[in-house]
Steps between C-alpha positions, in 0.01 A plus 500: 500500500424417136155350438663191350561384858127445553477289186802295606354442847170389347674241281703360787211464744229369263454126476266283291234492773498881512372527143124558473320236294434745216870588476607134494231409247575803285869413486418137419273596207767738375761224515292271277433790264873578481577139413253533211662818369847344534390209282364734233802729518749218444472546121489881502759703306812558708480180706703271273791745456522559874498126576775446242717760671434363848577143391824620339599663828415189698593502868386324816178303457283654772153557357273385219382684191130415467387289203854461363637333814842666465695528826671837548633725775200628696552857378480386137204268555304790650598718205364241255186407692389857573559592136274214387237586761484867400583491128143502370377770742233269649655445841294653779536854626418722792320824425550783572854392597545398132735212576510135392578347840441125471753426224809621692389372840384156383812417304735640763320280755530184293868559421566553871302188592714296262816635658368414846413145400129572531242721671149440626198638319411716800844660519507542124166684479588713802826610336327575168218694671751710695701569186185611318392717791836671542550559129151644452520723808828655387356566154180647646705741708671631184204547260684730259762237413350402164418852383856601588625245247611225739318177431356346817687179414761685704325370813512132399834452672354602835229234476750235399743594778229487768378162379845342490606649835181377668555142387864521605386627844728804481506740793388863477848642436569260216164570336551875538843469335356284222233761423766773501713303256191441285436874492857559383440286191138594424443620143219497244372746237158564348685575177552127442128453433475812287788376284356149465820355645517141624684623807162637618400147603842436655486795742300322775718191451829689530382681811368180658826320434687792655278473808597135539866590455467780756389252767810290435720806527333607825537151646870520417533822702474773236306795638232685305344846486317570827276795415339332203164674493538839667869575469623815329554290188257221578208368298285802582729752338653272237193330351200690639658847478313581822472375859346155527135457592505335842138382519513228231842399625402438862120487540387154602856367494505148641120480510398551139702344217487625143517149355123501552444781250692401189352532152507217248600641162268335250667647192871477400545875478582802707237589758412812301351279228283280724197727535511595129511129409221405740281786385559418133438126542169566673385730219598280206355187659174654623434694179658261249725773364716385209826668395380619159229720652733679743578859404686598817557390857556774758651392829508752785762406759652653812788746478783262593395245238444772242852624561652153452279327243323748272765484228383330175598132478812425295629141533818589310633722779603212728419138575146458359367310801623757751370788289158329476485437875546872563270632227135575576447547124610146422320338793167663416538412132576137593190491721285622211651261246534178701266562796774379730833632623716226643830336414414413138421864427847594626683284246667662199263342248212688666688818585615545139165403343406780253139490622592582860748766391227668297261487796765638736521810283130559571551499878543839667621516859392822671517644849199418717354820651365293791789470743504163675623374835761285325725540198294246306130564563253612390544449127242574231493310170294631208475292183367713214346284230273525199214393730572766760714558808540232766649613833621331817628661819728258687525563875616160629679194364451128546797358690533804726456475879145630450421217256767232551544175312398195703723195529318318222537805274874511566512141378275535193575855387866511594673164535308315229536787252872546571612137491480460117763772461760329721843401373447144624197276525397457862312178583141543616584317823772759574260790441234340718757453776611863466141622537435275799815609681444871438147474639631352825851634546473473878516124457801496265804373686760600243425758228763351273217266401345799318805520275473130423164577336656765277779302333425249224620375166540747213249485220 
């Protein structure tokens, strides 16, 4: 029997009261964080054109597009909302699974809740936590996915399908079929980031929307692939190019939930750039290093990141924002110049600033001889200046499970910093209500009230 059966059984049998407190709380914090990144992403390149197309297509009004308030078919609302949530690369992630699990599961859950006429906070968080857990476990079992060229956004549909099916109270056969249909449509390429293409940020959204669609198909009686993980042409052979690793797939299943070990991404970049940014910021702030005195910055990264992001920064090769998000050169230069790397530093006026382009040419990304336990750490940053060499070895990151952001930090560092970039002005009372509800989702009777906090007048 294919190992997917164990994951299906776990989803069917797990209820809200089966979730450990840390899993429920972790999912709740991630939900608030994802609302923050959705607000910020609502003005990101690619969002407006997609919304124009979806509004032209029209269709049954089933679910809400956050901030804009547009009513669309659920599939299209998920496509828009996940795109906004992920567009700036600051939605949370699971490492070493290397997936962004809250965006697809959260927005699939809310679209499904709207179709159902409501859902309780307990049921909502349970569905999201199970979607996160299933998606991350599948990705962990196929660790070579990314290096084989398949972006792990390919697993977003599985998280979305689990979440929707759980809220719809589907039986095991229907969920199994839905996951098999999701597998049949799964697609995402690492090349999108390398090319600076806007479709990079759409890949999780397209897969999540397909996961929602797969549940509908399964409910209608369409059967899906059965041997999803271990079949002759299943995920193991197709994406991992090797048999799946069973331990991360099944260990602790139903007892330990991976929603408790998500990482908050504090910078709007690829994960490969986070340690270089953090190491650089610490050096320039602690030693008052100014751009004019910098001769060279050497950044030693792990092999996977070196393979993907050691190429010199060239904003003319694709969409400037996407190229900057996936360039260690640019991110380190921005950290030196502005002593911050957040949403402002990912706007074209900053990306194309001659000063940062000149600094980026002084950044050298090299292979770290110290092999780490993950693809991202450790990283060594050396800033060579007229005063001497300043070095920093980064072995852990703020926002990781080892050093997580507290609730108040999610509010101040995430929500409050993201809100100014939203496409609409949200009233303070709405934001306060959103925070209050997310902190006590067990008491929320109908999660559609969360959406009411995210729709307001346009500025």
